[in-house]
N, C-alpha and C positions, 0 to 999 in steps of 0.2 A: 524488395530485392529485384523483382522483375522491372519495375519502373526505373530503378537506378541503372540497371544494365541497358535498358533501351536508351535512356538519356546519354549515358556514357558512350554508347555505340554511335549515336548520331553526332555527338561532339567529336569523337575520334575521326569520323569521316569528314566533318567540316574542317577540322584542323589539318587533315591530310590534303584537302583541296586547297586550303589557303597557304599551306607551307610547301606545296609541291615544287616551287622554285628554290626554296631555301634549304630543303633537306633532300637527302637521297634515300631511296627505299621507302617512299611514302606509301607504297602498296601494302607494306606490312601494317601500317596504321589503319589503312582501309580494311584490311583483312581482320584486324583485331576489332574494329568497329562492327563489321558484319557478324563476327562471332558473338559479340556482346548483344547485338540486336536479336540474333537467333536464340541465344540463351534466354533473353528477356521474354521473347515470344513464347518459348516452350514453357517457361515458368508460369506465364499468364494462362496458357492453355491447360497445363497440368500442375496446379499449385501444390497438390499433395505429394507429387513426385519430388518437387523441390524441397519440401519439408523433410521427406524421408531421406533424401540425399544429405541434407544438412545434419540430420541425426546420425547418419553413418559417419560423416566426416568428424563430428564432435566425438563420437565414440572411438574412432580410430586414433584421433589426437590424444584422447585420455589414456587409451591403452598404451600407446607408444611412450608417452611422457612418463607414465607410472612405471613401465618396464625399465626405462632408462634410470629413473630415480632408484628403483630397487637394485639394479646392477651397481650403481654408485654406492649405495648403502652397504651392500655385501662386500664391495672392495674396501671400503673404509673399515668395516668390521674385521676383514681378513688382515689388514695391515696392522691393526691394533696400535695405531699411533695417535691415540687421543691425548691431546695435551691436558695436563692437570689444571684444574681450576685454580685461579690465584685469588 
C-alpha cells in the first residue's frame, strides 16, 4: 500500500508538470501527489498504524452496511408485502 501511494504520488506530480499548459488547476494534482507521497512515507515508517487503520475502516464499513441491511429487513417485515411463491 505504501509503495503504491509513493508511485501514484510521483506519477501525479509528473502528470501535473507535463499537463500544466493543457489543464487548469494543476496545483490540485500536485497537492494530491504530495499527499500520496506523505501517506506512503508514513505507512513505510509506521506499518502497524496502517494495518490498524485498515482494520478500523473495514470494521466501520461492516457495521454501517449491516445496519443498513437490518433497517431494510425491518422495513420489509413491517410492510408485510411479501409476494407469494408461484
